[in-house]
N, C-alpha and C positions, 0 to 999 in steps of 0.2 A: 715292827722291827724288820720285817722282810724287805722293807724299802731301804734299809741301811746297807752300807758297805763296810765290812770289817777289814781294816788294813792292819797287818801285823807288824808292830814295832815302828820305828822311825829312823831312817837313814842308817841302817846297820853297816854300811860300807865306810862310815866315818867313826874314828875311835872316840869321838866325843859322846857318841850314843851307844856304841856296842864294843865291848872289849874282847869279844870272841872272834872266831874265824867265820868266813862265809859259809862253810859247811855246818858250823854250829848254829848259825842263824837259820839255815834251811831245816835243821832238826827242830828248832824252836817253832818255826813256821808250821811244820807238819803237825806237831803236837797241838798247837793252837787251832789250826784249821780243822783237824779231826774233832777237837772238843766242841768247836762252834757247830759243826755239822751234826754232832751227836744230839745237840739240843733241837735243831730243826734243819733238815737237809736242804731247805729252800733259802736259808740264810746265805748271803754271798760273802766270800772271803778271798783275799788276794794279797799280793805284795809284788816285789820285795820292798817297796816304799823307800827305795834308795835315792841318794842324791846323784846328780850327774848322769841320769839314765843308766845307771850301772846294773849289772847282774841279770838283765832280762833274759837272755838266752839260757844262762845257767839255771835260773829259777824255773823256767819252763822244762828244761831237761831233767832237773831234779824231780819235779812233780810227776813227769811222765814215768820216770824210773820207779819212784816210790809209791805212786798211786795217790799221793797227797792231793786233796781238793784244791783247785785253782780256778776261780771264776773270772778273775780279771787281773791285769797287770797294773801296778801303780808305781810311780816314780816321781822325782822332783827335778826341776832344772831352773836355772837363772842364767841370763847372758853372761854374768860375771864368772860362771863356771867354765867358760870357753877354754882357757888354757888347760885346766884339769881334764875336761872332756876329751880334748885332743891328745892328751898324754896323761893317762891315769896313774902312771908310775911317778909323776912329778911329786917331789917332796913338798911338804907344807911350806917350808921356808922359801923354796923356789917359786911356789905358787903365789905367795904373798908379795914377791918382788914384781909380779906382773898382774896383780889383782886389779881389776877395773879395766883391763884391756881385753877387748873382744871384737869379733868381726860382726859387721852388720848382717842381720838376718840369721844369726846363729841359732836362735830358738827354733826357727823353721827347719834348719838342718838337723838339729837334735831330734825334733819330733818326727821328721821323715824317717830317720834311721831307727828310732825306737818303734815306730809304727810297723815297720817291716819285721823287726825282731819279735814283736808281740804276736805276729801271725793273725789268727782268727780271734784271739782274745780281745775283749775291750781294753783300751789303754786309758788309764786315768792319771793325769798330772795333778796330784793333790797339793803341790806347791809350785808356784811360778810367779815371778814378779821382776822388777827391774834390778833388785838386789836381794840377797838372802839375809841381810842384816836388818833386824827389826827397827833399830833407832836411826837407820840411814835417812837423812833428810831428803834424799833423792826421791823417796816415795811420795813426797808432797809437792813435787815439782811438776809443771805442765809436761815435761819430758815423759813422765811416767804414763800419763794418759795417752800421749802420742805413741809410746811403745806398745801399750796394750792394743790400741787401734791397729797398729801396723802388724802385730802378731795375728790378729784376726784377719786382716786383709791379705796377709801372706798365704793364708790357708783358704782363700776364696775358692769356692767350688767344693770344699770339704765340709762346710758348715751347714747343718740342718736347722739350727736355731740357737737363740741365746736365752738361757734361763737365768732369772735373777732370784736371789734369795737374800735374807738378812745378812749383812756383813757383821763380823764379830770384831771386837777390839781387844788388843792384847797389851799387857804391860809386862815387860821383862827387864830385870836389872834396874828397876826404879825409873825406867824411861817413861816419857810421855806416851799415853795410849795412842796407838796408831792402828790403822786397818790391817787386818791379817792378809796374808798372801791369797791370791785368787787360785782357783782350781780349773782345770781344763779336762774335759772328757772327750776321748776319741774312740770311736768304735768302728769295726769293719763295716763296709758298705759295698753293695753290688749295684748301686744306683747308676754308676758311671764306670765304663770300662777304663777310662783314663785316670780315674782317681781310686785311691785305696782306702780312704777313710771318710767317715762322717763325724762331725764333732759338734759339741755344744759347750758353752762356757757358763760357769756359775761361780758365785763368789762366797760360798761357804765350803769349808773343807769337809771331805768325806769323813764319816764316822770312823774312829780308829780304835784299835784294841791293842793294848800292850801286854 
């Protein structure tokens, strides 16, 4: 179990998954993190497990103030998040009007910003793909393979290796089983003065704790 990563909750910045406030999530995180550490102080716990790279600075600031354990930062992103990432006050209705429109290389932009915000903490993308929608047929198109290859190439010089693991298949809403989203791990590196991260990619999602 000491090899596991305990990620508290899932996308609490979205009302689909969390009905409370950001501050209430932080209180939940603190209670869960302290409970996990009470079992074994070497177990690793982190968050905020948000979508759109949200709440990273706030999460770190909260843990520094409260003393809550924080071993890593985790978040999620997709290129289709682009409009919401650039304007997080965008309403869901307005977001749906521009859904599917995004700039080339936006995942690299998102990762670079999140990496700076995470500081010295390891940064884990426990969801990323061409689209957040599980039944989206785009997942099975050659474009998806090209997008993943481009995401890796964009981070050339940051990568220390590629780790592969068993893919899991998911079935949601009666849809045909499809591969789950991939995960991306980025950690601070001092190997190069011109780069700020070293990363590895794997295809099983980190262990979660709700």
